[in-house]
C-alpha positions, 0 to 999 in steps of 0.5 A: 962663858960664865956658868949660870946658876940652875935658877937663872937658867930656868928663868932663861928658858921661861923667858925664850918661850914667851913673846917680848912684852910678856917677857918684860912683864915676867922679868919685872914680876920676878925682879919684885919677888926677888926684891921682897924675898931677899931684902937684906945686904950683906954685912960684916960679921963681928969677931964673936965668931971665934977663929975669924979675925975681926976684919974678915967677912963671914959669908954663911949660905943664905948670904951667898944665895943673896949675892947670887940673886942680887947678881941675878937681879942685876942681869934681869934688870939689864935684860929687863931694860934691853927688853924694854928698850927693844919693846919701845922700838917695836912699839914705835915701829908699829905706831909708824906702820899703823899710821901707813896702813890706811894710806897703803890700803887706799893705794892698794884698793885703787890699784886693785880697781884700776887693775880690775878696769884694766882687766875689763878693758883687755876682755872688751879688746879680746872680744873686739878682736875675736869679732873682727877675726870673724868678720875678716874670715867671713870677708875672705870667704865672701871674696873667695866666692866672689873671685870664684864667681868673677873667674867663671863669669869671665871665662863665660865672657871670654868664650861668648867673646870668642864665639862672637869674634867667630861670628864676626869673622864669619860675617866679614868674610861673607861681606867680603864675598858679597862685596866681591860678588856686588862688584862683579854684578856691577861690572857686568 
């Protein structure tokens, strides 16, 4: 990996701390500042410089810095185009989401209303269910009471029937006796 100059590292560190659109603006401003500070291109020095040959290129420290800054400027411009493309893509996505948002909010509101209606229906159904269970319990209690009362009455009626049957048997016996007695009297 290529080792970056200190100034480039500082710019990268600045870029990492700022959101995307702010990074684009800052990179563009830094590029403009660099262009204003160092507008001179590299030039060939003439052979007047003593022991250098006529065809050699002479780089003094400011010119080396200028090359480094031009490289940095090229990198920053490529980064800027990357960020601009990314920014445009994000803006397109945001516009699409903004277009979809009202429809989604409307659907969400409708779903929420339907859910609220369903909750109200469920509460009503639960109340009706509770009322029906209460009514069922009352009917069961009433049925048990009626069954108990009916059993008592049946036992009472069975007892009375048994007593009546016993009386009938007694009366039939007496009637039979009377008939025999009546026959004897008639025969005599």
